[in-house]
Structures are given as structure tokens and as C-alpha cells.
C-alpha positions in Angstrom: 12.4 83.8 105.8 10.4 85.5 109.0 7.6 82.5 109.0 9.9 79.4 108.8 9.3 77.1 111.4 13.3 76.5 111.0 15.8 78.1 113.2 18.7 80.4 111.6 21.1 77.8 113.1 21.1 74.1 112.1 21.4 71.0 114.5 25.2 71.2 114.1 25.8 74.7 115.0 26.1 76.5 111.3 24.2 79.6 110.7 22.2 79.4 107.6 22.8 82.0 105.1 20.8 84.5 103.6 20.3 82.5 100.3 19.5 79.4 102.5 16.0 78.0 100.7 13.8 77.2 103.6 11.0 76.2 101.5 12.7 73.6 99.6 14.4 72.4 103.3 11.0 72.3 104.6 9.7 69.8 101.9 12.9 67.7 102.4 12.5 67.7 106.1 8.8 66.9 106.2 9.7 63.4 104.8 13.1 62.9 106.1 12.2 62.9 109.6 9.7 60.4 109.1 12.7 58.4 107.1 14.9 58.9 110.1 12.5 57.6 112.5 11.8 54.4 110.5 15.7 53.9 110.0 16.5 54.3 113.7 13.9 51.8 114.8 15.4 49.1 112.1 18.7 49.8 113.3 17.6 49.3 116.8 16.1 45.9 116.2 18.8 44.5 113.5 21.8 46.0 115.4 20.7 46.0 119.1 23.9 44.9 120.3 25.9 47.6 118.3 28.1 45.2 116.8 29.0 46.2 113.3 30.2 43.2 111.4 30.9 43.7 107.8 28.0 42.2 105.9 25.6 43.0 103.0 22.9 43.8 105.3 25.3 46.6 107.2 26.4 47.9 103.9 22.9 48.4 102.7 21.7 49.9 106.2 24.8 52.3 106.1 23.8 53.4 102.6 20.4 54.4 104.0 21.9 56.4 107.1 23.4 55.9 110.1 21.3 57.1 113.1 23.1 60.1 114.8 23.3 58.5 118.1 25.0 55.5 116.7 27.1 57.3 114.2 30.2 57.5 116.3 30.3 53.7 117.6 29.6 52.7 113.9 32.2 55.0 112.4 34.7 53.9 114.8 33.9 50.1 114.2 33.6 49.8 110.5 36.5 52.3 109.5 38.9 50.3 111.6 39.5 53.5 113.8 38.9 51.3 117.3 41.3 48.6 116.2 43.7 51.2 115.0 43.6 52.7 118.6 43.6 49.4 120.5 46.9 48.4 118.6 48.6 51.8 118.6 51.3 52.7 121.2 50.5 56.3 120.5 50.2 58.3 123.7 47.8 60.9 122.7 47.9 63.0 126.0 51.6 63.0 125.9 51.9 64.2 122.4 49.5 67.1 123.5 52.4 68.3 125.2 55.3 68.0 122.4 54.3 70.8 119.8 56.7 72.4 117.0 56.4 76.1 117.1 56.4 75.8 113.3 53.5 73.6 112.9 51.5 75.5 115.8 51.8 78.7 113.9 50.0 77.4 110.9 47.5 75.5 112.8 46.8 78.9 114.6 46.5 80.9 111.6 43.8 78.4 110.3 41.8 77.8 113.3 39.8 81.4 113.1 38.9 80.3 109.5 37.4 77.2 110.4 33.9 77.2 110.2 33.5 80.8 111.5 29.8 80.6 111.0 29.5 78.0 113.3 28.1 78.9 116.8 30.1 76.1 118.7 33.6 77.4 117.1 32.8 81.3 117.2 31.3 81.3 121.1 34.3 79.9 122.5 32.7 76.6 124.0 35.9 74.6 124.0 35.6 73.1 120.4 38.6 75.5 119.0 40.5 74.2 121.7 39.7 70.7 121.1 40.4 71.1 117.3 44.0 72.7 118.2 44.8 69.5 120.1 43.4 67.2 117.4 45.4 69.1 114.7 48.5 69.4 116.8 48.7 65.6 117.8 48.1 64.5 114.4 50.8 66.7 112.7 53.2 65.7 115.4 52.9 61.8 115.0 52.5 61.9 111.0 55.8 63.5 109.9 54.8 62.8 106.2 51.7 64.7 106.3 52.4 66.8 109.1 49.5 69.7 108.9 47.5 70.5 105.8 45.1 72.8 105.1 41.8 71.1 104.6 42.3 68.7 107.7 40.7 71.4 109.9 37.7 71.2 108.0 37.3 67.7 108.2 38.5 67.4 112.0 36.0 70.3 112.7 33.2 68.4 111.3 34.1 65.2 112.7 34.2 67.1 116.0 30.7 68.6 115.6 29.3 65.0 114.7 31.0 63.1 117.7 31.6 65.8 120.0 34.7 63.8 121.2 38.4 64.9 121.0 40.0 61.4 121.0 37.4 59.9 118.7 37.8 62.5 116.6 41.6 62.1 116.5 41.5 58.4 115.6 38.8 58.8 112.9 41.1 61.6 111.5 44.1 59.5 111.6 42.2 56.7 110.0 40.8 58.6 107.0 44.1 60.1 106.5 46.6 57.0 106.8 44.2 54.3 105.9 41.2 55.3 103.9 42.0 58.1 101.8 44.8 58.6 98.7 47.6 60.5 99.6 45.9 64.0 99.3 47.9 65.6 101.8 51.5 64.7 101.4 53.6 67.5 100.3 53.4 66.2 96.6 49.8 65.6 96.8 50.2 62.8 94.3 46.8 61.1 95.4 44.9 64.3 94.7 46.5 65.0 91.2 45.8 61.3 90.1 42.5 61.6 91.2 41.8 64.9 89.1 43.0 62.5 86.1 40.7 60.1 87.3 37.8 62.2 87.3 38.7 63.7 83.9 38.5 60.3 82.2 35.5 59.2 84.1 33.8 62.3 83.2 35.1 61.9 79.3 33.6 58.7 79.4 30.0 58.8 81.1 29.5 62.4 80.0 31.2 63.6 76.9 29.1 66.5 76.4 29.9 67.9 79.9 33.7 67.1 79.2 33.9 69.0 76.0 32.2 72.0 77.4 34.4 72.1 80.4 37.3 71.6 77.9 36.3 74.2 75.9 35.8 76.7 78.6 39.2 75.9 79.8 38.7 75.1 83.6 41.0 72.9 85.1 39.7 70.1 87.5 41.8 71.3 90.0 40.3 74.9 89.8 36.6 73.3 90.3 37.2 70.2 92.7 40.3 70.8 94.9 38.0 71.4 97.7 35.5 68.2 97.1 38.5 66.1 97.6 40.6 68.0 100.5 37.8 68.5 102.5 36.2 65.3 101.7 33.1 67.7 100.7 33.0 69.4 104.3 32.4 73.1 103.8 31.3 72.2 100.3 27.9 70.4 100.7 24.7 70.7 103.1 26.2 69.2 106.5 23.7 66.4 106.4 24.7 65.3 103.2 28.4 65.4 104.1 27.9 63.1 106.9 25.6 60.7 104.7 28.6 60.5 102.4 31.1 60.0 105.2 28.7 56.9 106.5 29.6 55.3 103.1 33.1 56.7 103.0 34.3 54.8 106.5 32.6 51.8 105.3 33.3 51.6 101.5 36.4 53.4 101.3 37.6 56.4 98.9 35.7 55.3 95.7 32.6 57.2 97.2 34.5 60.4 96.6 34.8 60.1 92.9 31.2 58.6 92.9 30.0 61.8 94.5 31.7 64.0 92.1 30.2 62.1 89.1 26.8 62.3 90.5 27.1 66.1 91.5 28.3 66.8 87.7 25.5 64.7 86.0 22.9 66.5 88.5 24.2 69.8 87.5 24.4 68.8 83.6 21.9 71.6 82.3 23.6 74.3 84.7 27.1 73.6 83.3 26.0 73.4 79.8 24.5 76.8 79.9 27.5 78.5 81.0 29.3 80.5 78.6 32.8 81.4 80.5 35.0 80.6 83.2 33.2 82.6 85.8 29.9 81.0 85.3 31.0 77.8 85.2 33.0 78.4 88.7 29.5 79.7 90.0 27.9 76.3 89.3 30.6 74.4 90.8 30.7 76.7 94.0 26.9 76.7 94.5 26.1 72.8 93.9 25.0 72.8 97.7 21.8 74.7 97.0 20.4 72.2 94.5 17.3 70.5 95.7 18.6 66.9 95.1 21.7 67.8 97.0 19.8 69.2 99.9 17.6 65.9 100.0 20.6 63.9 101.5 18.6 60.5 101.4 17.6 61.0 97.8 21.1 62.2 97.0 22.8 59.2 98.2 20.3 57.2 96.0 21.8 59.1 93.4 25.4 58.6 94.0 24.8 55.0 93.3 22.3 55.3 90.6 24.2 57.8 88.4 27.8 56.0 89.3 26.8 52.4 89.1 29.6 51.4 87.0 32.2 52.8 89.2 33.4 50.0 91.6 36.2 50.1 93.8 38.2 47.8 91.4 37.4 50.2 88.4 38.4 53.2 90.4 41.6 51.7 91.6 42.6 50.5 88.1 42.0 54.2 86.8 44.2 55.3 90.0 47.0 52.9 88.9 46.9 54.1 85.3 47.1 57.7 86.1 49.5 57.4 89.2 51.7 60.3 89.7 
């Protein structure tokens, strides 16, 4: 759109596609910029010392969005990554020198595939080298996971958000080893369990959608694997993903299933209008273009309004029920 005031590259370096709706984005941003300004002022008053102790106030503030300049320190604190780093005997710099050729070969294959539409990775500005180090060190210090496709997208977006190699490593380590279910081990038991949990959740809260998807014959793995494996990176708009991650680092992995249910409910009409597998898959692949998803501030409200009954306790009980 030639007359758009917005660049073809977003603030995180991603090139906007031909299907990018500048009009919808403009409507959203006109209000969101004012929201960001108000929220930043409130954060600077309430958390002026940058001490983020768990509390009802902090939880509420995080759901309304962490200011970009505080995101790194807040993520590191509330996730436990800072504590993990301080207590660990792991020598990151030393591990950078201890590479297995087998692991490195797989990582090197995936590096060019990681956000090829992002100028920071495409223009050889050092981000690819940092991502290589992060993934290699993680793979060598965690033999149970090693390297799994999907980690490149998570680490890549963490790196774009924090712009810091070591911070990205500790956040990635905390996510995989402390926060997320066992999505990345070879058996992927956590992922298979969450497919079953999502199936039961949709069947209970949206039986019409559930019947429709069952009748068409789409396995949940086909439509949602990337949602969980990439924790919505490279699936939803960047700012929306980061707002989801704000909640993920504080509230834990329940947020992933709550996002899934919200996305499905927002797209209910489009899902029910499909008549075959290819149409249904197209709906799932293009959920990032919905105005309610682009409006990350409103989408976070949708997540908690449309999935209010999915508490951590409820989700954990479902995971135990379906545990592989």
C-alpha cells in the first residue's frame, strides 16, 4: 500500500507480506500507541525500582503488557531465569567451544530457514552467529532435548526482543526445562498430551466446532503442532506473540492452551464455513490476519475472557488424565 505511513519492515525487522492489511494495522496502532504510553508511565511509577516480586498487581500489569524497555529484565526475573543463571555452574563461554558435529550439522541446516524475511538475520548483522551459539550451547548442555526444530524460532524471536545472546540462552533454557511441558524430547510426550487436552477442551466448550473438525478429519497435530512447538512464534503477529510470552513467563504453560481456545473461538464462523481439509487448514494457517489477533492488546483480553474457566489447576488435571 503506497500511501501507508507504515514501513514495509516492522520494528523487529520482519518484512511485511503482500497480504499485510495496513488499514487494519493503522486502526489498531492509532489506539495502541496511546495505550503503550499510558502503560509505560504506570510501570515507571509502580515498578520504579525494577523489582518484580510476584503479586496480584504484577500479574495484572503483565497481562496489560510489559513495556519493551523493561521486557528483558522482567522476563528474566519473573520466569526464574535470573535465579537459574545465578545458581548454575554452567559455563556458557566454555560450552561454545564444545560442539558435536552431528548436532551442529542439523542446526546449520535450520539457521537459514529461521526468519528468512527478517532483515537482522538476512543481512548478516551477527544475529545468525548469536543464534548458532545459543542453540549449540543449549543442545550440548541438555542431552535429553539436544536440538529440536522449533527451538530456532523461539530463540530467534527471544534474541530479536532482548538483543542479548546470554539472556536469550537463559530464557530459552528456562522455557524448555522449567516452564513448558516435554514438547521437545524425542518422544514428544508433552506435545501429544496437549493435543488430547486441546481436543477435550474444544469438545467441552465448542462442541459444534469439535464435531465439524472431526467430520472433516483434521488431526489436531496437523493444525496446531507449530502453535505449541514454536509457542506461537512464526504463527501470530510478532507483537501479539510477545504479549503472549509476557503472560507465559509469569503464569506458565496454561497460557498456550488458553491462546489455542481463544483462536479457535475467534475463528468459529470461518471454521464452520469450511467444507474440506484444505479449506480448514487454510483457516488455521491464516489466523494471524484476523483483526482481533492483530490487535494484541484486545487479543490478550480475549484470551482470558474466552477461556476463563481454564485455570492452571484445571489444565494440569487434564494433562494428568491424558498423559502419555
